[in-house]
Structure formats: structure tokens, C-alpha cells
VEXTORLO-489299 format. One record per residue: x negated, y negated, z of N, C-alpha, C in turn. Coordinates in steps of 0.1 Angstrom, whole numbers. Each point is the difference from the previous one (the first is absolute). Example, Ala and Ser with C-alpha at 12.3 -4.5 7.8 and 13.67 -1.06 7.14 Angstrom:
2
+-------+-------+-------+-------+-------+-------+-------+-------+-------+
:    nu :    nv :    nw :   cau :   cav :   caw :    cu :    cv :    cw :
+-------+-------+-------+-------+-------+-------+-------+-------+-------+
:  -132 :    57 :    78 :     9 :   -12 :     0 :    -9 :   -12 :     0 :
:     4 :   -11 :    -7 :    -9 :   -11 :     0 :     8 :   -11 :     8 :
+-------+-------+-------+-------+-------+-------+-------+-------+-------+
//
This chain:
104
+-------+-------+-------+-------+-------+-------+-------+-------+-------+
:    nu :    nv :    nw :   cau :   cav :   caw :    cu :    cv :    cw :
+-------+-------+-------+-------+-------+-------+-------+-------+-------+
:   -73 :  -181 :   236 :    14 :     1 :     3 :     8 :    -4 :   -12 :
:    11 :     8 :    -3 :     8 :    -3 :   -12 :     9 :   -12 :     2 :
:     1 :    -8 :   -10 :    10 :   -11 :     0 :    14 :     6 :    -2 :
:    10 :    -8 :     3 :    13 :     5 :    -2 :     3 :     3 :   -15 :
:    -6 :    -8 :    -9 :     2 :     3 :   -14 :    -6 :    13 :    -4 :
:   -12 :     3 :     5 :    -7 :    13 :    -3 :     7 :    11 :     6 :
:     6 :    -1 :    11 :     7 :    11 :     7 :    13 :     3 :    -8 :
:     6 :   -10 :    -7 :    12 :     3 :    -7 :    -2 :     6 :   -14 :
:   -13 :     0 :    -5 :    -3 :     6 :   -13 :     1 :    15 :     1 :
:     6 :     6 :   -11 :     0 :    15 :     0 :   -14 :     6 :    -1 :
:    -2 :    11 :     6 :   -13 :     7 :    -1 :     0 :    10 :   -11 :
:    -7 :    -2 :   -11 :     0 :     8 :   -12 :    -4 :    15 :     4 :
:    -8 :     2 :    10 :    -3 :    14 :     4 :    12 :     8 :     4 :
:    10 :    -7 :     5 :    13 :     7 :     3 :     6 :     6 :   -12 :
:    -1 :    -7 :   -12 :     6 :     5 :   -12 :    -8 :    12 :    -5 :
:   -13 :    -1 :     1 :    -9 :    11 :    -4 :     3 :    13 :     8 :
:     3 :    -2 :    13 :     3 :    12 :     8 :    14 :     6 :    -4 :
:     9 :    -9 :    -6 :    12 :     6 :    -5 :    -2 :     9 :   -12 :
:   -10 :    -3 :    -8 :    -3 :     9 :   -11 :    -4 :    14 :     6 :
:    -8 :     1 :    10 :    -4 :    13 :     6 :    12 :     7 :     5 :
:     9 :    -8 :     7 :    12 :     6 :     6 :     9 :     6 :   -11 :
:    -1 :    -6 :   -12 :     9 :     5 :   -11 :    -7 :    10 :    -9 :
:   -12 :     6 :     5 :    -6 :    11 :    -7 :   -12 :    -4 :    -9 :
:    -4 :   -12 :     0 :   -12 :    -4 :    -7 :   -12 :     5 :     8 :
:   -11 :     4 :    -8 :   -12 :     3 :     6 :   -11 :   -10 :    -3 :
:    -7 :    -4 :    10 :   -11 :   -10 :    -2 :   -12 :     8 :    -5 :
:    -5 :    -3 :   -12 :   -12 :     6 :    -6 :   -12 :    -6 :     7 :
:   -12 :     7 :    -2 :   -12 :    -6 :     6 :    -2 :   -14 :    -6 :
:    -4 :   -10 :     9 :    -1 :   -14 :    -5 :   -10 :    -1 :   -11 :
:     3 :    -9 :   -10 :    -9 :    -3 :   -11 :   -10 :   -10 :     5 :
:   -13 :     3 :    -2 :   -10 :   -10 :     5 :   -10 :    -3 :   -12 :
:    -6 :   -12 :     0 :   -10 :    -3 :   -10 :   -13 :     6 :     4 :
:   -10 :    -3 :    -8 :   -14 :     5 :     2 :    -6 :    -3 :    13 :
:     4 :   -11 :     6 :    -6 :    -4 :    13 :     9 :     4 :    12 :
:    11 :     8 :    -3 :     8 :     5 :    11 :    12 :    -9 :     3 :
:     1 :   -12 :    -6 :    11 :    -9 :     3 :    14 :     6 :    -6 :
:    10 :    -1 :     8 :    13 :     5 :    -4 :     5 :    -7 :   -12 :
:     4 :     7 :   -10 :     6 :    -6 :   -12 :    15 :     2 :    -1 :
:     5 :    12 :     4 :    14 :     3 :    -1 :     4 :    11 :     9 :
:    13 :     0 :     3 :     7 :    11 :     7 :    10 :     5 :   -10 :
:     1 :    13 :    -1 :     9 :     6 :   -10 :     9 :    10 :     7 :
:    13 :    -2 :    -1 :    10 :     9 :     5 :     6 :     8 :   -11 :
:     2 :    13 :     1 :     7 :     7 :   -10 :    11 :     9 :     6 :
:    10 :     2 :    -8 :    11 :     9 :     4 :     5 :     8 :   -12 :
:    -5 :    12 :    -1 :     5 :     9 :   -11 :    14 :     6 :     4 :
:     9 :     0 :    -9 :    13 :     6 :     3 :     7 :     3 :   -13 :
:     6 :    12 :    -1 :     7 :     3 :   -13 :   -10 :    -1 :   -11 :
:     5 :    -6 :   -11 :    -9 :    -2 :   -12 :    -6 :   -13 :    -1 :
:    -1 :    -7 :    11 :    -7 :   -14 :     0 :    -9 :    -1 :    12 :
:    -9 :   -10 :    -1 :    -9 :    -4 :    11 :     1 :   -15 :     2 :
:     3 :    -4 :    12 :     0 :   -14 :     3 :   -14 :    -4 :     6 :
:    -5 :   -11 :    -5 :   -13 :    -5 :     4 :     1 :   -14 :     4 :
:    -7 :    -3 :    11 :    -1 :   -14 :     5 :   -15 :    -3 :     2 :
:    -5 :   -10 :    -6 :   -14 :    -4 :     1 :    -1 :   -14 :     6 :
:    -6 :     0 :    12 :    -1 :   -13 :     7 :   -14 :    -5 :    -2 :
:    -2 :   -11 :    -7 :   -13 :    -6 :    -2 :    -2 :   -12 :     9 :
:    11 :    -6 :     5 :     0 :   -11 :     9 :    14 :    -2 :     5 :
:     2 :    -7 :    11 :    14 :    -2 :     5 :     9 :    -6 :   -10 :
:    -6 :    -9 :    -9 :     9 :    -6 :   -10 :    -3 :     6 :   -14 :
:    -7 :    11 :    -1 :    -2 :     7 :   -13 :     2 :    15 :     1 :
:    12 :     4 :    -2 :     4 :    14 :     1 :     7 :     4 :   -13 :
:    -3 :    12 :    -4 :     6 :     5 :   -12 :     7 :    14 :     3 :
:    11 :     2 :    -6 :     7 :    13 :     2 :     5 :     5 :   -13 :
:     1 :    13 :    -1 :     6 :     6 :   -13 :     5 :    14 :     3 :
:    10 :     4 :    -8 :     5 :    13 :     0 :    -4 :     6 :   -14 :
:    -8 :    11 :     1 :    -5 :     6 :   -13 :     4 :    14 :     0 :
:     0 :     6 :   -13 :     3 :    14 :    -1 :   -10 :     9 :     7 :
:     5 :    11 :     6 :    -9 :     9 :     7 :    -6 :    10 :   -11 :
:   -12 :    -2 :    -4 :    -7 :     8 :   -10 :   -13 :     4 :     6 :
:    -9 :     5 :    -8 :   -13 :     4 :     4 :    -9 :   -11 :     5 :
:     3 :   -12 :    -4 :    -8 :   -12 :     4 :     9 :   -12 :     3 :
:    -5 :    -9 :     8 :     8 :   -12 :     4 :    -5 :   -11 :   -10 :
:     9 :    -4 :    -8 :    -2 :   -11 :    -9 :     8 :   -12 :     5 :
:    -7 :   -12 :     1 :     8 :   -11 :     5 :     1 :   -11 :   -11 :
:    -2 :     3 :   -12 :     2 :    -9 :   -11 :    15 :    -3 :    -2 :
:     3 :   -11 :    -6 :    14 :    -3 :    -2 :     9 :    10 :    -7 :
:    -6 :     7 :   -10 :     7 :     9 :    -8 :     4 :    13 :     8 :
:    -7 :     3 :    10 :     2 :    12 :     8 :    10 :    -2 :    11 :
:     2 :   -13 :     5 :     8 :    -2 :    12 :    15 :    -1 :    -4 :
:     8 :     6 :     9 :    14 :    -2 :    -1 :     5 :   -13 :     6 :
:    -8 :    -5 :    10 :     3 :   -12 :     8 :   -13 :    -5 :     5 :
:    -1 :   -13 :     2 :   -12 :    -6 :     6 :     4 :   -14 :     5 :
:    -8 :    -5 :    10 :     2 :   -13 :     6 :   -13 :    -4 :     6 :
:    -2 :   -13 :     1 :   -12 :    -6 :     6 :     4 :   -12 :     9 :
:    -8 :    -3 :    10 :     3 :   -12 :     9 :    -6 :     2 :    13 :
:     6 :    -6 :    10 :    -5 :     2 :    14 :     4 :    13 :     6 :
:    -6 :     3 :    12 :     3 :    13 :     6 :    15 :     1 :     4 :
:     6 :   -10 :     6 :    13 :     2 :     4 :    10 :     1 :   -11 :
:    -2 :    -8 :   -10 :     9 :     0 :   -12 :    -1 :    13 :    -8 :
:   -12 :     5 :    -2 :    -2 :    13 :    -7 :     5 :    12 :     8 :
:    -4 :     1 :    12 :     4 :    11 :     8 :    15 :     1 :     2 :
:     7 :   -12 :     1 :    14 :     0 :     1 :     6 :     6 :   -13 :
:    -5 :    -4 :   -11 :     5 :     6 :   -13 :    -3 :    15 :    -2 :
:   -12 :     4 :     5 :    -3 :    14 :    -1 :     9 :     8 :     9 :
:     3 :    -4 :    12 :     8 :     7 :     9 :    15 :     0 :    -4 :
:     4 :    -9 :    -9 :    13 :    -1 :    -5 :     3 :     9 :   -13 :
:   -11 :     5 :    -5 :     1 :     9 :   -12 :     8 :    12 :     3 :
:     9 :     5 :    -9 :     6 :    13 :     2 :   -10 :    11 :    -2 :
:     3 :    12 :     5 :    -9 :    11 :    -1 :    -5 :     2 :   -14 :
:     9 :    -1 :   -10 :    -5 :     1 :   -14 :     8 :   -10 :    -8 :
:    -7 :    -6 :   -10 :     6 :   -10 :    -8 :    10 :     7 :   -10 :
:    11 :    -7 :    -3 :     9 :     5 :    -9 :    -5 :    -4 :   -14 :
:    -1 :    10 :    -9 :    -5 :    -3 :   -13 :    11 :     4 :   -10 :
:     2 :   -10 :    -9 :    11 :     2 :   -10 :    -6 :     5 :   -13 :
+-------+-------+-------+-------+-------+-------+-------+-------+-------+
//
């Protein structure tokens, strides 16, 4: 049974469901050689960019907006925007992104 403290904590899976509701697609899970889950990756291509969210653990999530080209590069030089942190923090920032970033 959940304690009152546990019941008050937000459920990170609710944030991940918000990604899907906003057009992100869950890619096949990344597994290691023994079949253990390593990462969940969500992608949303739109316009000339692709938004990527990589969930390695509840407290280890990375997200980036990269140019839409023939390949997805996630190195710093290719990203227009990136963030790392916990599920709730990162997904909130991803969902707050405008459709396209203004470039000067």
C-alpha cells in the first residue's frame, strides 16, 4: 500500500504519455546484449527539425532539437537546443518548445 508521501509524488509515466499525445513516437526500446532495457527514445519530426527525448532512467533524461537531415546527429554542434535532467523537468521543457526555434 502507498504511503501518503508516495501518493503525492508525481508519476513520471504521465509526462511520457504527454509526449505521445503531442506527436512523439516511441521507438523500439534499446536493450543490452542480455535483453535488459537501456533506454526509451521518443522522436517527433516536424518541419526542418526533429525533437528527440532519450530516457535512460527516471532521473537521467536527455532531449535535443536537431536539424532534419539524412541522419540524426546528437552531438552538441548539431543541436539547436538541448537539455538534461529528470523526466518531469525535461519533458516540461520539451513540451514548452515552440514549433520551430527562431534563428537570428
